[in-house]
FIKOLZA-1660 file (N, C-alpha, C; in steps of 0.1 Angstrom, whole numbers, plus 5000, padded with zeros to 4 digits):
% residues 260
   i   px   py   pz ch aa at
   1 6792 5979 2701  A  X  N
   1 6790 5972 2688  A  X CA
   1 6803 5971 2681  A  X  C
   2 6803 5961 2671  A  X  N
   2 6815 5960 2662  A  X CA
   2 6816 5973 2655  A  X  C
   3 6829 5977 2653  A  X  N
   3 6831 5989 2645  A  X CA
   3 6834 5986 2631  A  X  C
   4 6841 5995 2624  A  X  N
   4 6845 5993 2610  A  X CA
   4 6860 5996 2608  A  X  C
   5 6865 5989 2597  A  X  N
   5 6879 5991 2594  A  X CA
   5 6879 6002 2583  A  X  C
   6 6888 6012 2585  A  X  N
   6 6888 6024 2576  A  X CA
   6 6903 6026 2571  A  X  C
   7 6904 6032 2559  A  X  N
   7 6918 6034 2554  A  X CA
   7 6924 6047 2560  A  X  C
   8 6916 6056 2565  A  X  N
   8 6922 6067 2571  A  X CA
   8 6912 6072 2583  A  X  C
   9 6918 6078 2593  A  X  N
   9 6911 6081 2605  A  X CA
   9 6915 6095 2609  A  X  C
  10 6905 6104 2611  A  X  N
  10 6908 6117 2616  A  X CA
  10 6908 6117 2631  A  X  C
  11 6919 6121 2638  A  X  N
  11 6920 6121 2652  A  X CA
  11 6919 6135 2658  A  X  C
  12 6910 6137 2667  A  X  N
  12 6908 6150 2674  A  X CA
  12 6913 6148 2689  A  X  C
  13 6913 6159 2696  A  X  N
  13 6916 6157 2710  A  X CA
  13 6906 6150 2718  A  X  C
  14 6894 6148 2712  A  X  N
  14 6883 6140 2718  A  X CA
  14 6883 6126 2713  A  X  C
  15 6894 6122 2706  A  X  N
  15 6895 6108 2700  A  X CA
  15 6892 6108 2686  A  X  C
  16 6890 6096 2680  A  X  N
  16 6887 6094 2666  A  X CA
  16 6874 6101 2663  A  X  C
  17 6874 6108 2652  A  X  N
  17 6862 6115 2648  A  X CA
  17 6851 6105 2645  A  X  C
  18 6840 6106 2651  A  X  N
  18 6829 6097 2649  A  X CA
  18 6828 6085 2659  A  X  C
  19 6839 6083 2666  A  X  N
  19 6839 6072 2676  A  X CA
  19 6831 6075 2688  A  X  C
  20 6824 6065 2693  A  X  N
  20 6815 6067 2705  A  X CA
  20 6806 6079 2703  A  X  C
  21 6801 6081 2691  A  X  N
  21 6792 6093 2689  A  X CA
  21 6778 6090 2696  A  X  C
  22 6775 6078 2697  A  X  N
  22 6762 6074 2704  A  X CA
  22 6765 6064 2714  A  X  C
  23 6755 6062 2723  A  X  N
  23 6756 6051 2733  A  X CA
  23 6742 6046 2735  A  X  C
  24 6741 6034 2741  A  X  N
  24 6728 6029 2746  A  X CA
  24 6726 6030 2761  A  X  C
  25 6715 6035 2765  A  X  N
  25 6712 6037 2779  A  X CA
  25 6703 6026 2784  A  X  C
  26 6707 6019 2794  A  X  N
  26 6698 6009 2801  A  X CA
  26 6687 6016 2807  A  X  C
  27 6674 6013 2803  A  X  N
  27 6663 6020 2809  A  X CA
  27 6659 6015 2822  A  X  C
  28 6665 6004 2827  A  X  N
  28 6662 5999 2841  A  X CA
  28 6670 6007 2851  A  X  C
  29 6683 6009 2849  A  X  N
  29 6692 6016 2859  A  X CA
  29 6698 6029 2854  A  X  C
  30 6694 6033 2841  A  X  N
  30 6699 6046 2835  A  X CA
  30 6714 6046 2833  A  X  C
  31 6721 6035 2833  A  X  N
  31 6735 6035 2830  A  X CA
  31 6737 6032 2815  A  X  C
  32 6749 6035 2811  A  X  N
  32 6753 6032 2797  A  X CA
  32 6757 6017 2796  A  X  C
  33 6752 6010 2786  A  X  N
  33 6755 5996 2785  A  X CA
  33 6767 5994 2776  A  X  C
  34 6775 5983 2778  A  X  N
  34 6786 5979 2770  A  X CA
  34 6786 5964 2769  A  X  C
  35 6794 5959 2760  A  X  N
  35 6795 5945 2758  A  X CA
  35 6802 5938 2770  A  X  C
  36 6808 5946 2779  A  X  N
  36 6813 5940 2792  A  X CA
  36 6802 5932 2799  A  X  C
  37 6790 5937 2798  A  X  N
  37 6778 5930 2804  A  X CA
  37 6768 5925 2794  A  X  C
  38 6767 5931 2783  A  X  N
  38 6758 5927 2772  A  X CA
  38 6766 5922 2761  A  X  C
  39 6770 5909 2761  A  X  N
  39 6779 5904 2751  A  X CA
  39 6772 5904 2737  A  X  C
  40 6759 5903 2737  A  X  N
  40 6752 5903 2724  A  X CA
  40 6754 5916 2716  A  X  C
  41 6759 5926 2722  A  X  N
  41 6762 5939 2714  A  X CA
  41 6772 5936 2703  A  X  C
  42 6781 5926 2705  A  X  N
  42 6791 5923 2695  A  X CA
  42 6785 5915 2683  A  X  C
  43 6772 5913 2683  A  X  N
  43 6765 5907 2672  A  X CA
  43 6759 5918 2663  A  X  C
  44 6760 5931 2668  A  X  N
  44 6756 5942 2660  A  X CA
  44 6768 5949 2654  A  X  C
  45 6766 5956 2643  A  X  N
  45 6777 5964 2637  A  X CA
  45 6773 5978 2635  A  X  C
  46 6781 5988 2638  A  X  N
  46 6778 6002 2636  A  X CA
  46 6788 6008 2626  A  X  C
  47 6783 6015 2616  A  X  N
  47 6792 6021 2606  A  X CA
  47 6787 6035 2602  A  X  C
  48 6796 6044 2598  A  X  N
  48 6792 6057 2593  A  X CA
  48 6789 6055 2578  A  X  C
  49 6779 6062 2573  A  X  N
  49 6777 6064 2559  A  X CA
  49 6782 6078 2556  A  X  C
  50 6793 6079 2548  A  X  N
  50 6799 6092 2546  A  X CA
  50 6808 6096 2557  A  X  C
  51 6814 6107 2557  A  X  N
  51 6824 6112 2567  A  X CA
  51 6816 6115 2580  A  X  C
  52 6821 6111 2591  A  X  N
  52 6814 6113 2604  A  X CA
  52 6812 6128 2606  A  X  C
  53 6799 6132 2608  A  X  N
  53 6796 6145 2611  A  X CA
  53 6799 6156 2600  A  X  C
  54 6802 6151 2588  A  X  N
  54 6806 6161 2578  A  X CA
  54 6794 6168 2572  A  X  C
  55 6782 6163 2573  A  X  N
  55 6770 6169 2567  A  X CA
  55 6758 6163 2573  A  X  C
  56 6747 6169 2571  A  X  N
  56 6734 6164 2576  A  X CA
  56 6731 6150 2570  A  X  C
  57 6738 6147 2559  A  X  N
  57 6735 6134 2552  A  X CA
  57 6744 6122 2558  A  X  C
  58 6753 6126 2567  A  X  N
  58 6761 6115 2573  A  X CA
  58 6753 6108 2584  A  X  C
  59 6751 6095 2582  A  X  N
  59 6743 6088 2591  A  X CA
  59 6750 6075 2596  A  X  C
  60 6745 6070 2607  A  X  N
  60 6751 6058 2613  A  X CA
  60 6742 6046 2610  A  X  C
  61 6748 6037 2602  A  X  N
  61 6741 6025 2598  A  X CA
  61 6743 6014 2608  A  X  C
  62 6733 6008 2613  A  X  N
  62 6734 5997 2623  A  X CA
  62 6729 5984 2617  A  X  C
  63 6737 5974 2616  A  X  N
  63 6733 5961 2611  A  X CA
  63 6731 5952 2623  A  X  C
  64 6718 5947 2624  A  X  N
  64 6714 5939 2635  A  X CA
  64 6717 5924 2633  A  X  C
  65 6717 5916 2644  A  X  N
  65 6719 5901 2642  A  X CA
  65 6708 5896 2632  A  X  C
  66 6712 5888 2622  A  X  N
  66 6703 5884 2612  A  X CA
  66 6703 5892 2599  A  X  C
  67 6710 5904 2600  A  X  N
  67 6713 5912 2588  A  X CA
  67 6704 5924 2585  A  X  C
  68 6693 5926 2594  A  X  N
  68 6685 5937 2591  A  X CA
  68 6693 5950 2594  A  X  C
  69 6691 5960 2585  A  X  N
  69 6698 5973 2586  A  X CA
  69 6688 5984 2590  A  X  C
  70 6692 5992 2600  A  X  N
  70 6685 6004 2604  A  X CA
  70 6695 6015 2605  A  X  C
  71 6690 6027 2608  A  X  N
  71 6698 6039 2610  A  X CA
  71 6695 6044 2623  A  X  C
  72 6706 6050 2629  A  X  N
  72 6705 6055 2643  A  X CA
  72 6694 6066 2644  A  X  C
  73 6692 6073 2634  A  X  N
  73 6682 6084 2634  A  X CA
  73 6668 6080 2630  A  X  C
  74 6666 6067 2628  A  X  N
  74 6652 6062 2626  A  X CA
  74 6644 6064 2638  A  X  C
  75 6632 6068 2637  A  X  N
  75 6623 6071 2648  A  X CA
  75 6621 6059 2657  A  X  C
  76 6622 6047 2652  A  X  N
  76 6620 6035 2661  A  X CA
  76 6633 6027 2664  A  X  C
  77 6645 6034 2661  A  X  N
  77 6657 6027 2663  A  X CA
  77 6659 6021 2677  A  X  C
  78 6656 6028 2687  A  X  N
  78 6657 6023 2701  A  X CA
  78 6649 6011 2703  A  X  C
  79 6636 6012 2698  A  X  N
  79 6627 6000 2700  A  X CA
  79 6632 5988 2693  A  X  C
  80 6637 5990 2681  A  X  N
  80 6642 5978 2673  A  X CA
  80 6654 5972 2680  A  X  C
  81 6663 5980 2685  A  X  N
  81 6675 5975 2692  A  X CA
  81 6671 5969 2705  A  X  C
  82 6662 5974 2712  A  X  N
  82 6657 5968 2724  A  X CA
  82 6652 5954 2722  A  X  C
  83 6644 5953 2711  A  X  N
  83 6638 5940 2708  A  X CA
  83 6649 5930 2705  A  X  C
  84 6659 5934 2697  A  X  N
  84 6670 5925 2693  A  X CA
  84 6678 5921 2705  A  X  C
  85 6680 5930 2715  A  X  N
  85 6688 5927 2727  A  X CA
  85 6680 5920 2738  A  X  C
  86 6666 5920 2736  A  X  N
  86 6657 5916 2747  A  X CA
  86 6659 5923 2760  A  X  C
  87 6662 5936 2758  A  X  N
  87 6664 5945 2770  A  X CA
  87 6661 5959 2766  A  X  C
  88 6654 5967 2774  A  X  N
  88 6650 5980 2771  A  X CA
  88 6661 5990 2771  A  X  C
  89 6665 5996 2760  A  X  N
  89 6676 6005 2759  A  X CA
  89 6671 6017 2751  A  X  C
  90 6679 6028 2752  A  X  N
  90 6676 6040 2744  A  X CA
  90 6689 6046 2738  A  X  C
  91 6689 6048 2725  A  X  N
  91 6700 6054 2718  A  X CA
  91 6701 6069 2722  A  X  C
  92 6713 6073 2726  A  X  N
  92 6715 6087 2730  A  X CA
  92 6727 6093 2724  A  X  C
  93 6727 6106 2721  A  X  N
  93 6738 6112 2714  A  X CA
  93 6747 6120 2723  A  X  C
  94 6742 6124 2734  A  X  N
  94 6750 6133 2743  A  X CA
  94 6751 6128 2757  A  X  C
  95 6763 6126 2762  A  X  N
  95 6765 6122 2776  A  X CA
  95 6759 6132 2786  A  X  C
  96 6755 6128 2797  A  X  N
  96 6751 6137 2808  A  X CA
  96 6762 6146 2812  A  X  C
  97 6759 6159 2813  A  X  N
  97 6770 6169 2816  A  X CA
  97 6777 6166 2830  A  X  C
  98 6770 6159 2839  A  X  N
  98 6776 6155 2852  A  X CA
  98 6784 6142 2851  A  X  C
  99 6785 6136 2839  A  X  N
  99 6793 6124 2838  A  X CA
  99 6783 6112 2837  A  X  C
 100 6789 6101 2832  A  X  N
 100 6781 6089 2830  A  X CA
 100 6788 6077 2837  A  X  C
 101 6779 6067 2840  A  X  N
 101 6784 6054 2845  A  X CA
 101 6780 6043 2836  A  X  C
 102 6788 6033 2834  A  X  N
 102 6785 6022 2826  A  X CA
 102 6784 6010 2835  A  X  C
 103 6774 6001 2833  A  X  N
 103 6771 5990 2842  A  X CA
 103 6780 5978 2839  A  X  C
 104 6784 5971 2849  A  X  N
 104 6792 5959 2848  A  X CA
 104 6786 5949 2858  A  X  C
 105 6790 5936 2856  A  X  N
 105 6788 5926 2866  A  X CA
 105 6802 5922 2871  A  X  C
 106 6805 5926 2884  A  X  N
 106 6819 5923 2889  A  X CA
 106 6822 5908 2889  A  X  C
 107 6812 5900 2889  A  X  N
 107 6814 5886 2890  A  X CA
 107 6819 5880 2876  A  X  C
 108 6816 5887 2866  A  X  N
 108 6819 5882 2852  A  X CA
 108 6828 5892 2844  A  X  C
 109 6831 5903 2849  A  X  N
 109 6838 5913 2841  A  X CA
 109 6852 5909 2837  A  X  C
 110 6858 5900 2844  A  X  N
 110 6871 5894 2840  A  X CA
 110 6869 5879 2836  A  X  C
 111 6858 5876 2831  A  X  N
 111 6855 5862 2827  A  X CA
 111 6854 5853 2838  A  X  C
 112 6862 5842 2837  A  X  N
 112 6862 5832 2848  A  X CA
 112 6874 5834 2858  A  X  C
 113 6880 5846 2857  A  X  N
 113 6891 5849 2866  A  X CA
 113 6886 5857 2878  A  X  C
 114 6889 5852 2890  A  X  N
 114 6885 5860 2902  A  X CA
 114 6889 5874 2901  A  X  C
 115 6880 5883 2905  A  X  N
 115 6882 5898 2904  A  X CA
 115 6895 5902 2911  A  X  C
 116 6897 5895 2923  A  X  N
 116 6909 5899 2931  A  X CA
 116 6922 5895 2924  A  X  C
 117 6922 5885 2915  A  X  N
 117 6934 5881 2907  A  X CA
 117 6938 5892 2898  A  X  C
 118 6929 5901 2894  A  X  N
 118 6932 5911 2884  A  X CA
 118 6934 5925 2892  A  X  C
 119 6926 5927 2902  A  X  N
 119 6927 5939 2910  A  X CA
 119 6928 5935 2924  A  X  C
 120 6940 5933 2929  A  X  N
 120 6943 5928 2942  A  X CA
 120 6937 5938 2953  A  X  C
 121 6932 5933 2964  A  X  N
 121 6926 5941 2974  A  X CA
 121 6911 5943 2972  A  X  C
 122 6906 5939 2961  A  X  N
 122 6892 5940 2958  A  X CA
 122 6885 5927 2955  A  X  C
 123 6873 5925 2959  A  X  N
 123 6866 5913 2955  A  X CA
 123 6853 5917 2947  A  X  C
 124 6848 5907 2940  A  X  N
 124 6836 5910 2933  A  X CA
 124 6824 5914 2942  A  X  C
 125 6824 5909 2954  A  X  N
 125 6814 5912 2963  A  X CA
 125 6815 5926 2968  A  X  C
 126 6827 5932 2968  A  X  N
 126 6829 5945 2973  A  X CA
 126 6830 5956 2962  A  X  C
 127 6832 5951 2950  A  X  N
 127 6834 5960 2939  A  X CA
 127 6821 5966 2934  A  X  C
 128 6821 5979 2930  A  X  N
 128 6809 5985 2924  A  X CA
 128 6804 5978 2912  A  X  C
 129 6791 5979 2909  A  X  N
 129 6786 5973 2896  A  X CA
 129 6785 5983 2885  A  X  C
 130 6795 5993 2885  A  X  N
 130 6796 6003 2874  A  X CA
 130 6810 6008 2874  A  X  C
 131 6813 6015 2863  A  X  N
 131 6826 6023 2863  A  X CA
 131 6823 6036 2856  A  X  C
 132 6830 6046 2860  A  X  N
 132 6828 6060 2855  A  X CA
 132 6834 6061 2841  A  X  C
 133 6826 6067 2832  A  X  N
 133 6831 6070 2818  A  X CA
 133 6839 6083 2819  A  X  C
 134 6848 6085 2809  A  X  N
 134 6856 6097 2808  A  X CA
 134 6846 6109 2807  A  X  C
 135 6848 6119 2816  A  X  N
 135 6838 6130 2817  A  X CA
 135 6835 6137 2804  A  X  C
 136 6822 6138 2801  A  X  N
 136 6818 6145 2789  A  X CA
 136 6818 6137 2776  A  X  C
 137 6821 6123 2778  A  X  N
 137 6822 6114 2766  A  X CA
 137 6815 6101 2770  A  X  C
 138 6815 6092 2760  A  X  N
 138 6810 6079 2762  A  X CA
 138 6822 6069 2762  A  X  C
 139 6834 6074 2763  A  X  N
 139 6846 6066 2764  A  X CA
 139 6848 6060 2777  A  X  C
 140 6851 6047 2778  A  X  N
 140 6852 6040 2791  A  X CA
 140 6866 6042 2797  A  X  C
 141 6876 6044 2790  A  X  N
 141 6890 6045 2796  A  X CA
 141 6898 6056 2790  A  X  C
 142 6898 6058 2778  A  X  N
 142 6906 6069 2772  A  X CA
 142 6901 6073 2758  A  X  C
 143 6906 6083 2753  A  X  N
 143 6902 6088 2740  A  X CA
 143 6906 6079 2728  A  X  C
 144 6918 6072 2730  A  X  N
 144 6923 6064 2719  A  X CA
 144 6930 6052 2725  A  X  C
 145 6929 6041 2717  A  X  N
 145 6935 6028 2720  A  X CA
 145 6944 6024 2709  A  X  C
 146 6956 6020 2712  A  X  N
 146 6966 6016 2702  A  X CA
 146 6972 6002 2706  A  X  C
 147 6974 5994 2696  A  X  N
 147 6979 5980 2698  A  X CA
 147 6989 5977 2688  A  X  C
 148 6999 5969 2692  A  X  N
 148 7011 5965 2684  A  X CA
 148 7009 5950 2679  A  X  C
 149 7011 5948 2666  A  X  N
 149 7010 5934 2661  A  X CA
 149 7020 5925 2668  A  X  C
 150 7032 5930 2673  A  X  N
 150 7042 5922 2679  A  X CA
 150 7036 5916 2693  A  X  C
 151 7028 5924 2699  A  X  N
 151 7022 5919 2712  A  X CA
 151 7013 5907 2709  A  X  C
 152 7004 5909 2699  A  X  N
 152 6995 5898 2695  A  X CA
 152 7003 5885 2692  A  X  C
 153 7014 5887 2684  A  X  N
 153 7022 5875 2681  A  X CA
 153 7028 5869 2693  A  X  C
 154 7033 5877 2702  A  X  N
 154 7038 5872 2715  A  X CA
 154 7028 5864 2722  A  X  C
 155 7015 5869 2723  A  X  N
 155 7005 5861 2730  A  X CA
 155 7001 5848 2723  A  X  C
 156 7002 5848 2710  A  X  N
 156 7000 5836 2702  A  X CA
 156 7010 5825 2706  A  X  C
 157 7022 5829 2708  A  X  N
 157 7033 5820 2712  A  X CA
 157 7030 5815 2727  A  X  C
 158 7025 5823 2735  A  X  N
 158 7022 5820 2749  A  X CA
 158 7010 5811 2750  A  X  C
 159 7000 5813 2741  A  X  N
 159 6988 5805 2742  A  X CA
 159 6984 5801 2728  A  X  C
 160 6991 5791 2722  A  X  N
 160 6989 5788 2708  A  X CA
 160 6975 5783 2704  A  X  C
 161 6967 5779 2714  A  X  N
 161 6954 5774 2711  A  X CA
 161 6943 5785 2708  A  X  C
 162 6947 5797 2710  A  X  N
 162 6937 5808 2710  A  X CA
 162 6940 5817 2698  A  X  C
 163 6930 5824 2693  A  X  N
 163 6931 5833 2682  A  X CA
 163 6932 5848 2688  A  X  C
 164 6944 5853 2688  A  X  N
 164 6947 5866 2692  A  X CA
 164 6946 5876 2680  A  X  C
 165 6933 5878 2676  A  X  N
 165 6930 5886 2665  A  X CA
 165 6928 5901 2669  A  X  C
 166 6932 5911 2661  A  X  N
 166 6931 5925 2665  A  X CA
 166 6916 5928 2668  A  X  C
 167 6906 5922 2662  A  X  N
 167 6893 5925 2664  A  X CA
 167 6888 5923 2679  A  X  C
 168 6895 5913 2685  A  X  N
 168 6891 5911 2699  A  X CA
 168 6895 5923 2708  A  X  C
 169 6904 5931 2704  A  X  N
 169 6910 5941 2713  A  X CA
 169 6905 5955 2709  A  X  C
 170 6899 5957 2697  A  X  N
 170 6891 5969 2694  A  X CA
 170 6900 5981 2694  A  X  C
 171 6912 5981 2689  A  X  N
 171 6920 5992 2689  A  X CA
 171 6916 6002 2678  A  X  C
 172 6919 6015 2681  A  X  N
 172 6917 6026 2670  A  X CA
 172 6928 6024 2660  A  X  C
 173 6940 6022 2665  A  X  N
 173 6952 6021 2656  A  X CA
 173 6959 6008 2659  A  X  C
 174 6962 6000 2648  A  X  N
 174 6970 5988 2649  A  X CA
 174 6984 5991 2643  A  X  C
 175 6994 5990 2651  A  X  N
 175 7008 5993 2646  A  X CA
 175 7015 5980 2642  A  X  C
 176 7019 5979 2630  A  X  N
 176 7026 5968 2625  A  X CA
 176 7041 5969 2629  A  X  C
 177 7045 5961 2639  A  X  N
 177 7059 5963 2645  A  X CA
 177 7068 5953 2638  A  X  C
 178 7064 5946 2628  A  X  N
 178 7074 5938 2620  A  X CA
 178 7077 5925 2627  A  X  C
 179 7086 5917 2621  A  X  N
 179 7089 5904 2626  A  X CA
 179 7099 5904 2637  A  X  C
 180 7106 5915 2640  A  X  N
 180 7117 5915 2650  A  X CA
 180 7112 5919 2664  A  X  C
 181 7099 5924 2665  A  X  N
 181 7094 5928 2678  A  X CA
 181 7092 5916 2687  A  X  C
 182 7093 5917 2700  A  X  N
 182 7091 5906 2709  A  X CA
 182 7085 5911 2722  A  X  C
 183 7079 5902 2729  A  X  N
 183 7073 5906 2742  A  X CA
 183 7061 5915 2741  A  X  C
 184 7058 5922 2752  A  X  N
 184 7046 5931 2751  A  X CA
 184 7052 5945 2747  A  X  C
 185 7051 5947 2734  A  X  N
 185 7058 5958 2728  A  X CA
 185 7055 5971 2734  A  X  C
 186 7043 5974 2737  A  X  N
 186 7038 5987 2742  A  X CA
 186 7045 5991 2755  A  X  C
 187 7050 5982 2762  A  X  N
 187 7057 5985 2775  A  X CA
 187 7068 5995 2772  A  X  C
 188 7074 5995 2760  A  X  N
 188 7085 6004 2757  A  X CA
 188 7080 6018 2752  A  X  C
 189 7067 6019 2752  A  X  N
 189 7061 6032 2747  A  X CA
 189 7056 6041 2759  A  X  C
 190 7056 6035 2771  A  X  N
 190 7048 6041 2782  A  X CA
 190 7053 6055 2786  A  X  C
 191 7066 6058 2785  A  X  N
 191 7071 6071 2789  A  X CA
 191 7073 6080 2777  A  X  C
 192 7069 6076 2765  A  X  N
 192 7072 6083 2753  A  X CA
 192 7060 6090 2746  A  X  C
 193 7062 6094 2734  A  X  N
 193 7052 6100 2725  A  X CA
 193 7052 6093 2712  A  X  C
 194 7040 6089 2707  A  X  N
 194 7039 6083 2694  A  X CA
 194 7036 6094 2684  A  X  C
 195 7043 6094 2673  A  X  N
 195 7041 6104 2662  A  X CA
 195 7037 6096 2650  A  X  C
 196 7026 6099 2644  A  X  N
 196 7021 6091 2633  A  X CA
 196 7012 6100 2624  A  X  C
 197 7013 6097 2611  A  X  N
 197 7004 6104 2601  A  X CA
 197 7006 6118 2600  A  X  C
 198 6995 6126 2598  A  X  N
 198 6996 6140 2595  A  X CA
 198 6998 6148 2608  A  X  C
 199 7010 6146 2614  A  X  N
 199 7013 6154 2626  A  X CA
 199 7007 6150 2638  A  X  C
 200 7001 6138 2639  A  X  N
 200 6994 6133 2651  A  X CA
 200 7005 6130 2661  A  X  C
 201 7002 6134 2674  A  X  N
 201 7011 6131 2685  A  X CA
 201 7001 6124 2696  A  X  C
 202 7005 6112 2700  A  X  N
 202 6998 6105 2710  A  X CA
 202 7006 6104 2723  A  X  C
 203 7000 6109 2733  A  X  N
 203 7007 6111 2746  A  X CA
 203 6998 6105 2757  A  X  C
 204 7003 6107 2770  A  X  N
 204 6995 6102 2781  A  X CA
 204 6993 6087 2781  A  X  C
 205 7004 6080 2776  A  X  N
 205 7002 6065 2774  A  X CA
 205 7002 6057 2787  A  X  C
 206 6993 6048 2788  A  X  N
 206 6992 6040 2799  A  X CA
 206 6987 6026 2795  A  X  C
 207 6990 6015 2803  A  X  N
 207 6986 6002 2799  A  X CA
 207 6971 6000 2798  A  X  C
 208 6967 5992 2788  A  X  N
 208 6953 5990 2786  A  X CA
 208 6948 5977 2794  A  X  C
 209 6941 5979 2804  A  X  N
 209 6936 5968 2812  A  X CA
 209 6924 5961 2804  A  X  C
 210 6926 5948 2802  A  X  N
 210 6916 5941 2794  A  X CA
 210 6905 5934 2803  A  X  C
 211 6894 5931 2797  A  X  N
 211 6883 5925 2804  A  X CA
 211 6877 5914 2796  A  X  C
 212 6865 5910 2800  A  X  N
 212 6858 5898 2794  A  X CA
 212 6855 5901 2779  A  X  C
 213 6854 5913 2775  A  X  N
 213 6851 5916 2761  A  X CA
 213 6860 5909 2751  A  X  C
 214 6873 5907 2755  A  X  N
 214 6882 5901 2746  A  X CA
 214 6879 5886 2744  A  X  C
 215 6870 5881 2752  A  X  N
 215 6867 5866 2751  A  X CA
 215 6854 5864 2743  A  X  C
 216 6846 5874 2741  A  X  N
 216 6833 5872 2735  A  X CA
 216 6833 5867 2721  A  X  C
 217 6824 5860 2716  A  X  N
 217 6823 5856 2702  A  X CA
 217 6819 5869 2694  A  X  C
 218 6825 5870 2682  A  X  N
 218 6821 5880 2672  A  X CA
 218 6825 5875 2658  A  X  C
 219 6816 5877 2649  A  X  N
 219 6817 5873 2635  A  X CA
 219 6822 5858 2636  A  X  C
 220 6834 5855 2630  A  X  N
 220 6839 5841 2629  A  X CA
 220 6847 5837 2641  A  X  C
 221 6849 5846 2651  A  X  N
 221 6857 5843 2663  A  X CA
 221 6847 5837 2674  A  X  C
 222 6851 5825 2679  A  X  N
 222 6843 5819 2689  A  X CA
 222 6846 5824 2703  A  X  C
 223 6838 5821 2712  A  X  N
 223 6841 5825 2726  A  X CA
 223 6853 5818 2731  A  X  C
 224 6862 5825 2737  A  X  N
 224 6875 5819 2742  A  X CA
 224 6880 5826 2754  A  X  C
 225 6877 5819 2766  A  X  N
 225 6881 5825 2778  A  X CA
 225 6896 5825 2780  A  X  C
 226 6903 5817 2773  A  X  N
 226 6918 5815 2774  A  X CA
 226 6925 5828 2769  A  X  C
 227 6918 5836 2761  A  X  N
 227 6924 5849 2756  A  X CA
 227 6927 5858 2768  A  X  C
 228 6918 5860 2777  A  X  N
 228 6919 5868 2788  A  X CA
 228 6928 5862 2799  A  X  C
 229 6927 5849 2800  A  X  N
 229 6935 5842 2810  A  X CA
 229 6950 5844 2807  A  X  C
 230 6954 5843 2794  A  X  N
 230 6968 5845 2790  A  X CA
 230 6972 5859 2793  A  X  C
 231 6963 5869 2790  A  X  N
 231 6967 5883 2793  A  X CA
 231 6969 5885 2808  A  X  C
 232 6961 5879 2817  A  X  N
 232 6962 5880 2831  A  X CA
 232 6974 5873 2836  A  X  C
 233 6976 5861 2832  A  X  N
 233 6988 5853 2837  A  X CA
 233 7001 5859 2833  A  X  C
 234 7002 5864 2821  A  X  N
 234 7015 5868 2816  A  X CA
 234 7018 5883 2817  A  X  C
 235 7007 5891 2819  A  X  N
 235 7009 5906 2818  A  X CA
 235 6999 5914 2826  A  X  C
 236 6994 5908 2837  A  X  N
 236 6985 5915 2846  A  X CA
 236 6973 5920 2839  A  X  C
 237 6969 5913 2829  A  X  N
 237 6956 5917 2821  A  X CA
 237 6958 5929 2812  A  X  C
 238 6971 5934 2810  A  X  N
 238 6973 5945 2802  A  X CA
 238 6977 5941 2788  A  X  C
 239 6970 5946 2778  A  X  N
 239 6974 5944 2764  A  X CA
 239 6971 5957 2756  A  X  C
 240 6981 5962 2750  A  X  N
 240 6979 5975 2743  A  X CA
 240 6980 5987 2752  A  X  C
 241 6977 5998 2747  A  X  N
 241 6978 6011 2755  A  X CA
 241 6965 6019 2753  A  X  C
 242 6962 6027 2764  A  X  N
 242 6952 6038 2763  A  X CA
 242 6960 6051 2763  A  X  C
 243 6955 6061 2756  A  X  N
 243 6963 6073 2755  A  X CA
 243 6954 6085 2751  A  X  C
 244 6960 6097 2750  A  X  N
 244 6954 6109 2746  A  X CA
 244 6959 6114 2733  A  X  C
 245 6952 6122 2726  A  X  N
 245 6957 6128 2714  A  X CA
 245 6961 6142 2717  A  X  C
 246 6974 6145 2716  A  X  N
 246 6980 6158 2720  A  X CA
 246 6979 6167 2708  A  X  C
 247 6982 6162 2696  A  X  N
 247 6982 6170 2684  A  X CA
 247 6973 6163 2674  A  X  C
 248 6961 6168 2670  A  X  N
 248 6952 6162 2661  A  X CA
 248 6958 6161 2647  A  X  C
 249 6951 6153 2639  A  X  N
 249 6955 6151 2625  A  X CA
 249 6949 6139 2619  A  X  C
 250 6954 6134 2608  A  X  N
 250 6948 6122 2602  A  X CA
 250 6959 6111 2600  A  X  C
 251 6955 6099 2603  A  X  N
 251 6964 6088 2602  A  X CA
 251 6958 6079 2591  A  X  C
 252 6967 6072 2583  A  X  N
 252 6963 6064 2572  A  X CA
 252 6970 6051 2572  A  X  C
 253 6964 6041 2566  A  X  N
 253 6971 6028 2565  A  X CA
 253 6984 6030 2558  A  X  C
 254 6995 6024 2564  A  X  N
 254 7008 6026 2558  A  X CA
 254 7016 6037 2563  A  X  C
 255 7010 6046 2571  A  X  N
 255 7018 6057 2577  A  X CA
 255 7029 6051 2586  A  X  C
 256 7041 6057 2586  A  X  N
 256 7051 6053 2596  A  X CA
 256 7047 6058 2610  A  X  C
 257 7052 6051 2620  A  X  N
 257 7050 6055 2634  A  X CA
 257 7064 6056 2641  A  X  C
 258 7065 6068 2648  A  X  N
 258 7078 6070 2655  A  X CA
 258 7076 6072 2670  A  X  C
 259 7085 6067 2677  A  X  N
 259 7084 6068 2692  A  X CA
 259 7095 6078 2696  A  X  C
 260 7091 6088 2704  A  X  N
 260 7100 6098 2708  A  X CA
 260 7099 6100 2723  A  X  C
% end
């Protein structure tokens, strides 16, 4: 679902506090569902009321398409969401201890780009229709995702007809790299450590492989397959970085970011 924009964010070694606290399980195949396959999820919005997990009164508010508001702990929340999605799902709070799989459709996971153009040596016919989530979590790739504004500006120059908005890429942290940055900025971060905020250190940096989610409509952004095409053509589908949190802390809007 769509997330929320916050002025400060507590980062733990398990990622942003409150992020991916819940997931929806497909009751047909028992896999976790994402907008990679269920694009309609981006017409829902999930937000915390109060600080995540700070007290029994902290709740997750879900706004459905059309504006109806429910809470994740409502007795009928799963049924209401299932009806809105036209698919039977169940809200769950804890991943299975043996690990989770999320469902995909290999024919469409990279939009209209052939699977083998993104992952050479593999075809949609041979690819599995799932991917493994990070063990013990509902994260699909990493605990944290970081994106540079300079990279988005570079993509806008490469494909001026598309809206390369941060919301399409769903980063935990957006780093304003100023007017002087050029190219795919995060390439220069891959062997380093990002230090930001209240002693936070971000390590284990690797390129973030993008998928069809970047093309889906959300709020005022229309469906745009050219967003992913540009990422594939110019940078092997990588935009931004996935990483781990080595030293927890709090980051705030306006905090400086250092690369070491």
